[in-house]
C-alpha positions, -999 to 999 in steps of 0.1 A, spaced: -270 -140 128 -241 -125 127 -214 -130 99 -183 -136 107 -166 -130 76 -167 -91 75 -148 -68 97 -160 -30 110 -127 -23 102 -112 -7 68 -76 -16 49 -63 14 27 -33 2 -2 -6 27 -7 15 42 -33 49 54 -21 68 77 -49 102 91 -53 119 64 -28 154 73 -20 144 104 -43 144 82 -73 108 90 -90 107 54 -110 113 38 -72 81 29 -56 66 13 -27 33 -5 -28 20 -14 7 -13 -17 30 -24 -3 62 -50 -5 87 -40 16 111 -31 49 84 1 58 107 25 42 77 37 71 63 67 84 90 77 51 91 82 51 53 98 85 54 124 73 76 133 46 54 125 59 20 138 97 26 116 120 33 106 137 -1 84 108 -5 50 110 -21 22 91 4 -11 87 -18 -40 60 -9 -47 40 -39 -74 16 -25 -96 1 -2 -117 -24 10 -142 -28 39 -121 -53 61 -92 -63 79 -93 -100 66 -61 -107 47 -82 -127 21 -98 -94 15 -72 -69 8 -42 -91 -2 -55 -95 -39 -61 -57 -40 -23 -53 -29 -10 -79 -56 -29 -63 -86 -16 -29 -75 24 -44 -75 21 -61 -106 3 -31 -125 30 -4 -114 58 -32 -120 35 -35 -157 39 4 -163 85 -1 -157 85 12 -121 113 -3 -103 95 -17 -70 111 -13 -32 85 -42 -20 111 -67 -21 
């Protein structure tokens, strides 16, 4: 029997620091295809730091959304200026 609630992919949560050259400005995102870094360099500047901070073995929203939300709230709690808005 096949479990239809799982996926054969990985979703990674990532952190971008130094947005617009400001170390206090960060962005938290998710990717399924692992090619997002160059897109963000165009938006936030070429001196950003791009780091994977978490992952889940699923492509489904219900599985990765809680991780992304956790990290957004965690960095907000730490006092960083999130660029996710």
